[in-house]
C-alpha beads as a LAMMPS data file, in Angstrom:
LAMMPS data file: protein, C-alpha beads

156 atoms
155 bonds

1 atom types
1 bond types

-500.0 500.0 xlo xhi
-500.0 500.0 ylo yhi
-500.0 500.0 zlo zhi

Masses

1 110.0

Atoms # bond

1 1 1 0.000 0.000 0.000
2 1 1 1.462 3.310 -0.974
3 1 1 -1.371 5.568 -2.027
4 1 1 -1.321 9.013 -0.459
5 1 1 -4.686 8.842 1.308
6 1 1 -3.913 5.500 2.951
7 1 1 -0.463 6.632 4.100
8 1 1 -1.986 9.861 5.418
9 1 1 -4.625 7.851 7.324
10 1 1 -2.053 5.425 8.752
11 1 1 0.226 8.208 10.013
12 1 1 -2.658 10.413 11.134
13 1 1 -4.551 7.814 13.167
14 1 1 -1.757 5.709 14.664
15 1 1 0.339 7.398 17.328
16 1 1 2.396 4.622 18.998
17 1 1 5.291 3.168 17.015
18 1 1 7.426 0.206 18.045
19 1 1 10.705 0.644 16.145
20 1 1 12.356 -2.757 15.680
21 1 1 16.110 -2.421 15.226
22 1 1 16.235 1.117 16.615
23 1 1 19.855 2.072 17.254
24 1 1 21.045 4.316 20.089
25 1 1 23.715 5.734 17.782
26 1 1 22.645 9.228 16.680
27 1 1 24.011 8.888 13.127
28 1 1 22.009 5.743 12.258
29 1 1 18.897 6.174 10.062
30 1 1 16.676 4.400 12.605
31 1 1 17.667 6.883 15.336
32 1 1 17.128 9.865 13.050
33 1 1 13.684 8.656 11.929
34 1 1 12.538 7.733 15.446
35 1 1 13.731 11.045 16.903
36 1 1 11.846 12.932 14.184
37 1 1 8.633 10.994 14.876
38 1 1 9.038 11.520 18.622
39 1 1 9.478 15.271 18.055
40 1 1 6.260 15.262 16.041
41 1 1 4.104 13.839 18.813
42 1 1 4.426 10.093 18.293
43 1 1 5.198 7.670 21.096
44 1 1 8.279 5.691 20.065
45 1 1 8.980 2.350 21.746
46 1 1 12.452 0.940 20.984
47 1 1 12.831 -2.769 20.232
48 1 1 16.503 -3.699 20.438
49 1 1 17.994 -6.099 22.996
50 1 1 21.391 -4.347 22.830
51 1 1 20.222 -1.243 24.716
52 1 1 18.270 -0.772 27.963
53 1 1 16.992 2.639 26.809
54 1 1 16.915 4.733 23.625
55 1 1 15.585 8.278 23.201
56 1 1 14.470 8.302 26.832
57 1 1 12.268 5.211 26.381
58 1 1 12.762 1.698 27.789
59 1 1 13.934 -0.674 25.077
60 1 1 12.476 -4.171 24.702
61 1 1 14.070 -7.325 23.305
62 1 1 11.018 -8.364 21.255
63 1 1 7.769 -6.802 20.083
64 1 1 5.841 -9.278 22.244
65 1 1 7.642 -7.947 25.355
66 1 1 6.001 -4.511 25.041
67 1 1 3.414 -4.195 27.855
68 1 1 1.194 -1.584 26.187
69 1 1 -0.775 -1.265 22.938
70 1 1 1.229 -0.572 19.768
71 1 1 -0.253 0.877 16.584
72 1 1 2.644 0.618 14.122
73 1 1 5.483 -1.914 14.111
74 1 1 8.217 -0.156 12.119
75 1 1 10.945 -2.568 10.984
76 1 1 14.589 -1.472 10.541
77 1 1 15.893 -5.000 9.946
78 1 1 16.967 -6.940 6.887
79 1 1 14.232 -8.472 4.743
80 1 1 14.920 -12.033 5.925
81 1 1 14.257 -11.012 9.560
82 1 1 10.792 -9.526 8.991
83 1 1 8.505 -12.594 9.004
84 1 1 8.854 -13.406 12.748
85 1 1 8.472 -9.699 13.518
86 1 1 5.224 -9.644 11.498
87 1 1 4.029 -12.658 13.494
88 1 1 4.804 -10.794 16.732
89 1 1 2.997 -7.682 15.443
90 1 1 -0.090 -9.799 14.764
91 1 1 0.179 -11.451 18.195
92 1 1 0.086 -8.085 20.002
93 1 1 -2.754 -6.683 17.881
94 1 1 -0.775 -3.965 16.091
95 1 1 -2.645 -2.156 13.326
96 1 1 0.217 -1.587 10.881
97 1 1 3.336 -3.442 9.756
98 1 1 5.766 -0.903 8.272
99 1 1 8.892 -2.101 6.471
100 1 1 11.472 0.642 6.020
101 1 1 13.227 1.656 2.787
102 1 1 14.942 -1.346 1.226
103 1 1 12.912 -3.846 3.259
104 1 1 10.411 -5.861 1.205
105 1 1 9.295 -9.144 2.740
106 1 1 6.297 -10.205 0.647
107 1 1 5.415 -13.116 2.941
108 1 1 5.279 -10.805 5.978
109 1 1 3.202 -8.328 3.941
110 1 1 0.732 -11.095 2.991
111 1 1 0.533 -12.382 6.567
112 1 1 -0.128 -8.889 7.966
113 1 1 -2.842 -8.164 5.390
114 1 1 -4.523 -11.515 6.011
115 1 1 -4.610 -10.597 9.712
116 1 1 -6.441 -7.365 8.847
117 1 1 -3.474 -5.048 9.309
118 1 1 -2.320 -2.272 7.018
119 1 1 1.076 -3.074 5.533
120 1 1 3.640 -0.668 4.093
121 1 1 6.869 -1.764 2.419
122 1 1 9.993 0.049 1.223
123 1 1 9.065 3.421 2.738
124 1 1 10.339 5.558 5.615
125 1 1 7.890 6.842 8.256
126 1 1 9.902 10.058 8.657
127 1 1 10.027 10.806 4.930
128 1 1 6.346 9.965 4.437
129 1 1 5.295 12.060 7.443
130 1 1 7.287 15.057 6.206
131 1 1 6.046 14.602 2.622
132 1 1 2.372 14.195 3.519
133 1 1 2.081 16.655 6.384
134 1 1 4.017 19.532 4.871
135 1 1 7.582 19.241 6.154
136 1 1 9.464 18.544 2.927
137 1 1 7.838 21.070 0.600
138 1 1 8.849 23.918 2.905
139 1 1 12.463 23.401 1.827
140 1 1 11.721 23.083 -1.876
141 1 1 11.588 19.299 -2.199
142 1 1 9.199 17.971 -4.834
143 1 1 6.953 15.765 -2.703
144 1 1 4.710 14.519 -5.482
145 1 1 1.701 15.773 -3.529
146 1 1 0.163 18.553 -5.592
147 1 1 -2.922 20.369 -4.400
148 1 1 -4.581 23.768 -4.608
149 1 1 -5.898 23.209 -1.075
150 1 1 -4.123 24.439 2.020
151 1 1 -1.947 21.734 3.638
152 1 1 -3.783 19.614 6.179
153 1 1 -2.933 20.278 9.772
154 1 1 -0.329 18.044 11.345
155 1 1 -1.966 15.189 13.267
156 1 1 -0.859 16.385 16.709

Bonds

1 1 1 2
2 1 2 3
3 1 3 4
4 1 4 5
5 1 5 6
6 1 6 7
7 1 7 8
8 1 8 9
9 1 9 10
10 1 10 11
11 1 11 12
12 1 12 13
13 1 13 14
14 1 14 15
15 1 15 16
16 1 16 17
17 1 17 18
18 1 18 19
19 1 19 20
20 1 20 21
21 1 21 22
22 1 22 23
23 1 23 24
24 1 24 25
25 1 25 26
26 1 26 27
27 1 27 28
28 1 28 29
29 1 29 30
30 1 30 31
31 1 31 32
32 1 32 33
33 1 33 34
34 1 34 35
35 1 35 36
36 1 36 37
37 1 37 38
38 1 38 39
39 1 39 40
40 1 40 41
41 1 41 42
42 1 42 43
43 1 43 44
44 1 44 45
45 1 45 46
46 1 46 47
47 1 47 48
48 1 48 49
49 1 49 50
50 1 50 51
51 1 51 52
52 1 52 53
53 1 53 54
54 1 54 55
55 1 55 56
56 1 56 57
57 1 57 58
58 1 58 59
59 1 59 60
60 1 60 61
61 1 61 62
62 1 62 63
63 1 63 64
64 1 64 65
65 1 65 66
66 1 66 67
67 1 67 68
68 1 68 69
69 1 69 70
70 1 70 71
71 1 71 72
72 1 72 73
73 1 73 74
74 1 74 75
75 1 75 76
76 1 76 77
77 1 77 78
78 1 78 79
79 1 79 80
80 1 80 81
81 1 81 82
82 1 82 83
83 1 83 84
84 1 84 85
85 1 85 86
86 1 86 87
87 1 87 88
88 1 88 89
89 1 89 90
90 1 90 91
91 1 91 92
92 1 92 93
93 1 93 94
94 1 94 95
95 1 95 96
96 1 96 97
97 1 97 98
98 1 98 99
99 1 99 100
100 1 100 101
101 1 101 102
102 1 102 103
103 1 103 104
104 1 104 105
105 1 105 106
106 1 106 107
107 1 107 108
108 1 108 109
109 1 109 110
110 1 110 111
111 1 111 112
112 1 112 113
113 1 113 114
114 1 114 115
115 1 115 116
116 1 116 117
117 1 117 118
118 1 118 119
119 1 119 120
120 1 120 121
121 1 121 122
122 1 122 123
123 1 123 124
124 1 124 125
125 1 125 126
126 1 126 127
127 1 127 128
128 1 128 129
129 1 129 130
130 1 130 131
131 1 131 132
132 1 132 133
133 1 133 134
134 1 134 135
135 1 135 136
136 1 136 137
137 1 137 138
138 1 138 139
139 1 139 140
140 1 140 141
141 1 141 142
142 1 142 143
143 1 143 144
144 1 144 145
145 1 145 146
146 1 146 147
147 1 147 148
148 1 148 149
149 1 149 150
150 1 150 151
151 1 151 152
152 1 152 153
153 1 153 154
154 1 154 155
155 1 155 156
């Protein structure tokens, strides 16, 4: 799924993101994306057994260890690692499986959709949020979203 309205709905209605593979190193893409989402009103829950805490939030070893509801399971792992993560996302009742840029596990996508979840592949939550809610076009980036209407308000 990559149509603009669906991506806008997913990012507008889902506020808690479990980031699987989130690094505590500031220069890593996962850290940059999670920090951006956190700064834009999203609750970010790190999933990485290497760190006890990232971005001021307790880090968990697995998605199924998270003791609270999660809306989006955002995967910063290699494609081969996604299927068990999708199974964990289904087990906890997440609403969205999001595979980051370069991550395209078709079996995990199918499994998530069959479970009634939204599934996004090969896209970045930070880039999509900025593109769809007005952040990128302010600096002259062609977002591909053309409209004569005023930009929609940010979802926070």
